[in-house]
C-alpha positions in Angstrom: 0.0 0.0 0.0 1.3 3.5 -0.9 1.9 6.0 1.8 2.5 9.8 2.1 6.3 10.6 2.0 6.2 14.4 2.1 7.0 16.7 5.0 4.5 15.7 7.8 4.8 19.0 9.7 3.0 20.7 6.8 0.1 18.4 7.4 -0.2 19.6 10.9 0.0 23.2 9.8 -2.7 22.6 7.1 -5.1 21.5 9.8 -3.8 24.3 12.1 -3.4 21.8 15.0 -1.0 19.2 16.2 -1.6 15.8 14.8 1.3 14.3 16.7 3.0 12.8 13.6 6.6 13.3 14.7 6.7 11.8 18.1 8.6 13.7 20.8 9.1 16.7 18.5 5.4 17.5 18.7 5.8 18.0 22.4 8.8 20.3 22.2 9.3 23.9 21.2 10.6 22.8 17.8 7.1 21.9 16.7 6.3 24.2 13.7 2.7 24.6 14.8 4.0 26.4 17.9 5.7 29.0 15.7 3.4 29.1 12.6 -0.1 28.1 13.4 -1.4 28.9 9.9 -1.6 26.9 6.7 1.6 26.5 4.7 2.1 28.2 1.4 2.7 31.7 0.1 -0.7 33.0 1.1 -1.3 30.8 4.2 -1.0 33.6 6.7 -3.0 36.2 4.8 -5.9 34.2 3.4 -8.1 32.5 6.0 -11.5 32.0 4.5 -14.4 31.0 6.7 -15.0 27.3 6.4 -18.5 26.0 6.6 -20.6 22.9 5.5 -18.7 20.7 3.1 -15.4 22.4 3.9 -15.7 21.4 7.6 -16.6 17.9 6.7 -13.6 17.6 4.3 -11.2 19.0 6.8 -12.4 16.5 9.4 -11.9 13.6 7.1 -8.5 14.8 6.0 -7.4 15.4 9.6 -8.5 11.9 10.6 -6.9 10.3 7.6 -3.6 12.0 8.3 -3.6 11.1 12.0 -3.7 7.4 11.1 -1.3 7.8 8.1 -3.7 6.6 5.4 -4.3 7.6 1.8 -7.8 8.2 0.5 -8.5 4.9 -1.1 -7.7 2.9 2.0 -9.5 5.3 4.3 -12.6 5.1 2.1 -12.4 1.3 2.2 -12.6 1.5 6.0 -15.6 3.7 5.9 -17.5 1.5 3.4 -16.8 -1.6 5.6 -18.1 0.3 8.6 -21.2 1.4 6.8 -22.1 -2.2 5.9 -22.1 -3.3 9.5 -24.9 -2.8 12.0 -24.2 -0.1 14.6 -23.0 3.5 14.7 -20.9 3.9 11.5 -18.6 6.6 12.9 -17.7 4.6 15.9 -17.2 1.4 13.9 -14.9 3.4 11.6 -12.8 4.6 14.5 -12.8 1.0 15.9 -11.2 -0.3 12.7 -8.6 2.5 12.7 -7.7 1.9 16.3 -7.5 -1.9 15.8 -4.7 -1.6 13.1 -1.5 -3.3 14.2 0.6 -0.1 13.7 -1.8 1.9 15.8 -1.7 -0.7 18.6 2.1 -0.8 18.5 2.0 3.0 18.9 -0.6 2.9 21.7 1.4 0.4 23.6 4.4 2.8 23.5 6.6 0.6 21.4 7.0 3.5 18.9 7.0 7.3 19.3 4.6 7.9 16.3 2.3 5.8 14.1 4.7 6.3 11.2 7.5 4.8 13.3 5.2 2.0 14.4 4.4 1.3 10.8 8.1 1.0 10.0 8.7 -1.3 13.0 6.0 -3.6 11.7 7.2 -3.5 8.1 10.7 -4.5 9.2 9.5 -7.5 11.1 10.1 -6.3 14.7 6.6 -7.1 15.9 5.0 -10.5 16.8 1.3 -11.2 17.0 0.5 -14.3 19.1 4.2 -15.3 18.7 4.2 -15.1 14.9 5.8 -12.3 12.9 3.3 -10.0 11.2 4.6 -7.4 8.8 1.3 -5.9 7.7 0.6 -2.5 9.4 -3.1 -2.7 8.5 -3.6 -6.1 10.2 -6.7 -6.0 12.3 -6.2 -7.2 15.9 -8.9 -9.0 17.7 -9.8 -9.5 21.3 -7.2 -11.5 23.4 -4.5 -11.3 20.7 -1.0 -10.7 22.1 1.4 -8.2 20.6 5.1 -8.3 21.4 8.5 -7.0 20.3 10.8 -9.7 18.8 13.4 -10.6 21.4 16.3 -9.7 19.0 14.8 -6.1 18.6 14.3 -5.3 22.3 17.5 -3.3 22.6 16.6 -1.0 19.6 17.5 2.5 20.8 14.4 4.0 19.1 12.1 1.5 20.7 13.6 2.0 24.2 13.4 5.8 23.8 9.7 5.5 22.8 8.9 3.2 25.7 10.5 5.7 28.1 8.6 8.6 26.6 5.3 6.6 26.7 5.7 5.8 30.4 4.1 9.2 31.0 1.2 8.6 28.7 -2.2 7.0 29.6 -2.7 3.5 28.3 -6.2 2.9 26.7 -8.4 0.7 28.8 -8.8 -1.8 25.9 -5.1 -2.6 26.0 -2.8 -4.3 28.5 0.9 -3.6 28.6 3.6 -5.7 30.3 6.5 -3.3 29.9 9.2 -5.6 31.3 8.3 -8.3 28.7 7.9 -5.9 25.8 4.5 -7.3 25.3 0.8 -6.3 25.4 -2.6 -7.7 24.8 -5.9 -6.6 23.3 -8.5 -6.9 26.1 -11.5 -6.0 23.9 -12.7 -3.8 21.1 -11.7 -0.1 21.4 -14.3 2.2 23.0 -15.1 5.6 21.7 -14.1 7.3 25.0 -10.6 5.8 24.6 -10.0 7.6 21.3 -8.6 10.8 22.9 -8.3 12.6 19.5 -10.1 15.8 18.3 -12.2 13.8 15.8 -15.8 14.4 15.0 -16.6 11.2 13.2 -20.2 12.1 12.4 -18.9 14.8 10.0 -16.9 12.1 8.1 -20.1 10.0 7.8 -22.0 13.0 6.5 -19.3 13.7 3.9 -19.2 10.2 2.5 -23.0 9.8 2.7 -23.6 12.6 0.2 
C-alpha cells in the first residue's frame, strides 16, 4: 500500500493543529505549529476564508486520515466496511482504525509515532500471538497478544519510545507488560478511549452525500 512521503509538519499546519505525527518533536518547542499556526504556502498567513458545511466535513476527514497515516482509497475502504455493519458507522470506523496493528504498537508505547510503528511492523520487529506479522493494517482481535521480537528489544528508538510513553495513559482496551515488551488486546476499542479531536459524524455525513 502506498503512503505519504512528504513533510509531515506541513500536514499539521494545514489542519492548524498538532496531529502528533513526529513523536517527541510534537511535544517540544521545535514543533512548527507552535511558531506558525497557519496553513503552509505563500498566502497561508494572509488568506483565511471562513470554512462551513462541506469544507468542515472535508477537513475533518483529511485530519483523521492524516492522523492514522492513510491515503484516500484505504480510508474510504474502512468507511465502506463500517457502513455495511450494524451499529453507529462513525464509531465502527474509529474502531477499525484503532485496531490496526501499527496503531496498537504506537498505543502500547513501542513507537514514538504511528509512522515509526508502521516502520517497525514492516521491518518484522513485531510479533502477534508469537508469529511475525509485517502488515501494518492487520486488524487485531480480542485476546490477541502483541510483542516485540526478542532480538529487537534493545533497539534505541524503541527504548526511547517506551521511556517517553511511560508518562502517557494506556487505553483501557489494551494491557501492557513493559518488562516483557508485550501487550494484549483486552477487547474492542471504546469511543471514549479515542482521545483525539475527531468528529466522526462529519466524516459519515461527507461520505454519505
